[in-house]
N, C-alpha and C positions, 0 to 999 in steps of 0.2 A: 470183429474184434470183441464184440460183448459176448459171443460164444466162447471164445478163448479164455477171456477174463473170468467168465463163470466157472469153466473146468479147472482153471488155476486156483481160483479160491475155494472150490469144492475139495481139491486135493489136500490144500493147506488145511482147511477145516478138518478133515479127516485125520490128518497126522496130528493135529493138536488134541483130537478127541482120543487117539491112541496112545499119546504120551502120557506116561506116569511118572511123576516127580519132577522136582525142579530142574534137574540136571539135562532131562531130555528136552524139556520147554526151552531152556536157555540155548540148547543146540538149535532148536528149531527157530528161535528168535534170531540167531546168527545167520542162518541160512535164508529166511524169507525176508522179502522187501516189504516195507509198509509204505503207504502213500495215503494221504487224506484228500478227500473231495469235499469242498466247502460249498455251502449253499451259494447258489448263484454262478457256479462254475461249470455246471451241467447243462446240457442241452437235450431236449427230448428227441428220439428218433425221429419222429413225425417233422420236427423243425429242420433236422439236418437233410431229410428226403426232400423237404419243399425247397431249401436252400440249393440242393443239388439240381432239381429241376430248373430252378432260375438260373443257375449258371450254365447248364447245358443249353437252354433257350437262349441266353445271351451269347454263348459261343457259337451256336448254329447261326444267330443273326449276324454275328461278326464275320463269320466265314462267307455267309450269303452276300455280304455287302463288301467284302474285300477277296472275292473269288479270283479275280483277275489281277491282282497286286503281282504277281510274278511276271505277267505278261507286260504290264506296265513298266516294271523294273527294267525289263529286257529291252523294251521299246526306248526308254530314256537312256540306257547305257549305249544303244545303237545310235541314237541321235546325237550323243555326246561325242562318240567316236566320229560320226560324220563331221560334226563341227571342229574338231580337233584337226582332222584330215584338211578341211577347208582353210584353216588358220595357217596350216604349214605350207599349203599351195600358195597363199598370198604373201607369206613371208620370203618364198623362194623367187 
């Protein structure tokens, strides 16, 4: 994303540099999008990478702890079916 933003900013900067006169600048102003980034709203790339590693580690740990969740669910469904079948037999 940083690369794409840098490329877009370079293109816009070049267009503004080539524009001569107020009308060309007004046209560029209407075509371009402006946004503001305030202090405290940005994160460093290192922080994002560190957070990404932590999240990946948490996900790997969760997957390891819950690897047999699907098997347990199938066992529970089978047990519930057996109980329901037994209840029906007792009612009859």
